[in-house]
N, C-alpha and C positions, 0 to 999 in steps of 0.2 A: 219670799215671793219667788216663783220660778221665772216668770216672764213679765216684763214691763214694756208696754208699747205706748208711745206718745206721738199723736198726730201723724201716724204713718199713712202716706199717700203714694200711690203707684199708678202709673199710666202705661198701657201696652204700647208697642211700637206704632200702632195705628192711631194713637192718641186717645183711645177709649180708656176711661178710668177703671182700674181694677180694684183699687182700694181707696177709700175716701175718708181721710182724717180719722183713722182707726186709733182709739185709745182703749187699752185693755190692761188688766192685771190678771195673771193666771197663777193659781196657788200651787205650791209644791205638794208632792205626794197625793195628787188627785188625778182622776181620769176626766179630762175636759173635752167635750165634743164641740167641734165647730160645725154647726148645722146650717144647711142651706141647699137650695136647688142648684143644678148645674149653672155655672156662670155667675154665681154669687160672690166669688172671690176666695173660696175656701183654700184651694191649692196655692194660690198666689200668696195668701197669708202665711201658710206653712213654709213656703220657700224663703220667706224673710226671717224665719226663726232659727235656721241653721246656716244662713249665709249663702244659699244658692242664689238669692237675690239680696243685694246689699241695699239698705235704705238710702234713698236719695232725698226724700222729704220726710222728716220725722225721725224717730229713733226707736231702736229695739235693744233691750237688755235681756240676757238670759243668764240667770244666776249671777247677776251684777256684772256680767261681762258684756261690753258693748259689741253689738254685731257690726263689725267693720273688717276691712281687709287685713289689718294688722293682727286681729285675734282669730282669723279664720281657721287655722289648723287646730288650735286648742278648742275652739267652738265645735268643730265638726267631730272631735273625739267625744266631747261631752254630750252632744246632741245627735242621736241616731235618726235616720230618716228611712221609712219604708214606703216605697212607691205603691200605687194602686196595682200596677202591672209589674210583677217581679222580674220579667224579662229586661226591664230597664236597668236593673242593677246586677244581673248575672251575666258573666262574660268569659269565665275561665273554662278550661277544658275538662275540669272535674269539680265536683262539689267541694272536695278538700281544698283545692287551690282557691276556689272562690271565697271560702271562709277565711283562709289564711291571708288573703290579700290585705285586708285592713290591718292585721297584726304586723305585716311586713312594713307598712307605712309608718308604724310607730316604734319600730326597733325592738320588738320582742325577740328574745333568744329562741333558738330551736327547741330547747327543752320546755320553755314556757308555752310556746305555740302548740306543741304536742299535748301538753296537759290541758290547756284551755279548750282546744278543739275537741279532745276526747270528752271533756265535761259537757260542752254544749251539745255535742252529738247525742249523748245519752239523754239529756233533758228534752231534746226535741224529737227523740226517737228516729234519728236519721243515720244511725251507725252503718246500716247496710247500703247507704247511698253514697258513701264518701268517694268511691272511685268512678262513679257514673257521671256522664256529661249532664249538667243541669238542664239543658234545653230538651232533654228526652224525658223529663219528669212531668208529673201531673201538676195542675195549678196549685193544689194544696201543698205538694212537696216543694215546689218552687218557692212558695211563700215561706215555708220553713227555712229553706236555705238562705233566702234573703234576710230573714230575721236573725238567723244564726250569725251571718256575716256582720251584723250590727251589734248583737248582744255580746259577742266575744270582747268588744272594746269597753264593755260595762259603762255605757253612757248613763248620765243622770236623768236625761230627758229623752223620751222616744216620741217621734212625730210619725204618725201613720195616716197616709192618704187613702181613705176608703179601705181600711184594713181587711174587712170581711167580705168584700164583694166577690161573688162567684164561688164561694165555699159551700160545700154540702153541710148538712146539719152536724155530722160528726166532727168535721174539720173546724167548723165554727165554734163548737163547744171546746175543742182542744185549744184553739188560739185564745179564746176568752179566758179560760182557766190559766193558761201560761202567762198571759199578760197580768192577770190578777195576782199571780204569785210574784211576778216581777215588781209590781207596784207595792206589794206587801214588804219588799225589801227597802222601802223608802223612796222609790223612783217615781217619776212623773210621766204621765201619758197625755198627749194631745192628739186627737184624731179628727179627721174630717169625715163627714157623712151626710147623706140626704135622708137617712132612715130615722124617722121620729120614734119608731117603736124600739129600735136598738138603743137609741140615745136615752129614752125613758127608762129602759131596763138596766143599762150597763154603766152609764156615765154618772159622775158625781156632780159635775158642773156643765153648763151648756152656754155657748155663745151663738146667737142666731145672726147670720149674715144675709143681707139682701142687697144685690147690686153694689157690692163693695162697702156697705155700711153696716155697723153694728145696730141691730134692731132691739136686741135685749140680751142680757147676760145675768147669770146667777146660778144658784143650785138648780138641779133638775126640778125639785118641788117648787121653788120660787117661780120658775119660768113656766112650766107646763100647767101648773094649777091656777095660773092667772088667765082668766078667760079673755082679757083684753088683748093678749098676745095673738090670739087667733083672728082678731079684728084687724090688727096691724099687718099681719102676714097672710100668705096663702098656704100655710102649713096645715096639714091634717092633725087632728088630735090623736094622741097615741091610743091604740086599740084598748089597752087595759084601762086607761083613764076614762074612755067613753063607757066601758062596761061597768066600772065601779065608782064613778064620780059621785053617786048618791049614797054610797056606803060610808060608814064611819072609818073604815080602814081601806087604804088604797094600795093594792099590791103593785110591786114594781117588776114582777116576773111571773111567768106562767106557773112556776112551782108555788110561789106565794099565793097566787089566785086559787090554785087547787086546794091549798090548806085552808084558806078562808071559806071556800065553799063547803069543805068537810065540816068545819066548825059550825057553820050555819045549819047544816043538816042535823048535827048532834043537838044543837039548841032546840030546833023545831021538834025533834023527837022527844 
């Protein structure tokens, strides 16, 4: 199990409850979506998974490591966090220095840093950006830099807050493919989103939050194919589910839907 949460409760400084007795198990080597509308507690929950917020009521374990002050440094190396807005985590005068910063914190040698940064720059196709100031880059480029600064530490768990917001189609495809490759290495991804279609297509598991409470959790099929969930929440049904719910095969992506339609035409002919 990647994450175990027991009775996690959190209140904001104004006393409003952000999380209300959350109990969850999140599996390793899965893409788990935390789905909900703005204000549902998605980001607040993520903050508790790498120690940005330390649990005051309840407990959080990540890979059997208790989330507390004592374990904070080890935890934040094993658990990478990507903010919705990359400007929140970009601060150096050049892309190279931004990526290098995390490695400096953990005592990597100069030779190791050069090798690791060269490798990640090739994977993310940012070799021509290394000397440029990060704040002069496009949103998609900034997200690549922010991601590079996390992936060089090779965390076992990646937390992403609305990872694909604001990206054009090409950048969206690039990031999804990159994260799929990263997951294929045995890693775990937990991401927050309000996008039911993205969750239906790309996630393995889903947790639905509403007003700081878990409304439902399970695999994407278990959650989205349960008609009762739409009675409990104000979520829209995924577009592909609405289109194909009366068919024997339910596609999870546009490409799968196109193949199903092609096969249907062949049978009709």
